[in-house]
C-alpha positions as CSV (number, residue, x, y, z in Angstrom):
1,X,307.1,7.6,8.1
2,X,305.5,4.4,6.8
3,X,302.6,4.7,9.1
4,X,301.9,8.3,8.1
5,X,302.0,7.3,4.5
6,X,299.6,4.5,5.2
7,X,297.4,7.0,7.0
8,X,297.5,9.4,4.1
9,X,296.6,6.6,1.7
10,X,293.6,5.7,3.9
11,X,292.5,9.4,4.1
12,X,292.8,9.7,0.3
13,X,290.9,6.5,-0.2
14,X,288.1,7.7,2.0
15,X,288.0,11.0,0.2
16,X,287.8,9.3,-3.2
17,X,285.0,7.0,-2.0
18,X,283.1,9.9,-0.7
19,X,283.6,11.9,-3.9
20,X,282.5,8.8,-6.0
21,X,279.4,8.4,-3.8
22,X,278.6,12.2,-4.3
23,X,279.0,11.9,-8.0
24,X,276.7,8.8,-8.2
25,X,274.1,10.6,-6.0
26,X,274.2,13.7,-8.2
27,X,273.9,11.6,-11.3
28,X,270.9,9.7,-9.9
29,X,269.2,13.0,-8.9
30,X,269.8,14.5,-12.3
31,X,268.4,11.3,-13.9
32,X,265.3,11.6,-11.7
33,X,264.9,15.3,-12.6
34,X,265.2,14.5,-16.2
35,X,262.6,11.8,-16.0
36,X,260.2,14.1,-14.2
37,X,260.8,16.9,-16.8
38,X,260.1,14.5,-19.6
39,X,256.9,13.3,-17.8
40,X,255.8,16.8,-17.3
41,X,256.4,17.6,-21.0
42,X,254.4,14.6,-21.9
43,X,251.5,15.7,-19.7
44,X,251.6,19.2,-21.2
45,X,251.6,17.7,-24.7
46,X,248.7,15.4,-24.0
47,X,246.7,18.2,-22.5
48,X,247.4,20.3,-25.6
49,X,246.5,17.5,-28.0
50,X,243.2,16.9,-26.2
51,X,242.4,20.7,-26.4
52,X,243.4,20.8,-30.1
53,X,241.2,17.8,-30.9
54,X,238.2,19.4,-29.0
55,X,238.7,22.7,-30.8
56,X,239.0,21.1,-34.2
57,X,235.9,19.0,-33.8
58,X,234.0,22.0,-32.6
59,X,235.1,24.0,-35.6
60,X,234.2,21.1,-38.0
61,X,230.7,20.9,-36.4
62,X,230.2,24.6,-36.6
63,X,231.1,24.6,-40.3
64,X,228.8,21.7,-41.0
65,X,225.9,23.4,-39.1
66,X,226.5,26.6,-41.0
67,X,226.6,24.8,-44.4
68,X,223.4,22.9,-43.5
69,X,221.6,26.1,-42.4
70,X,222.7,27.9,-45.6
71,X,221.6,25.1,-47.8
72,X,218.3,24.8,-45.9
73,X,217.6,28.5,-46.1
74,X,217.9,28.6,-49.9
């Protein structure tokens, strides 16, 4: 009886260790995924900010040219 109890404890301990390792691995994977998602979001934001800056400078230049042409025409 004592030996079977010892065996049960050993089996339980192994199961717990395996479960703990699984949990750690999942947590690490989730962390990696989170970091990748944040990085992708940053990349998207940066791309959009570059595009917005380009568009805004183009609009400003177009307005300036229009104003100059109008004033020059008069």
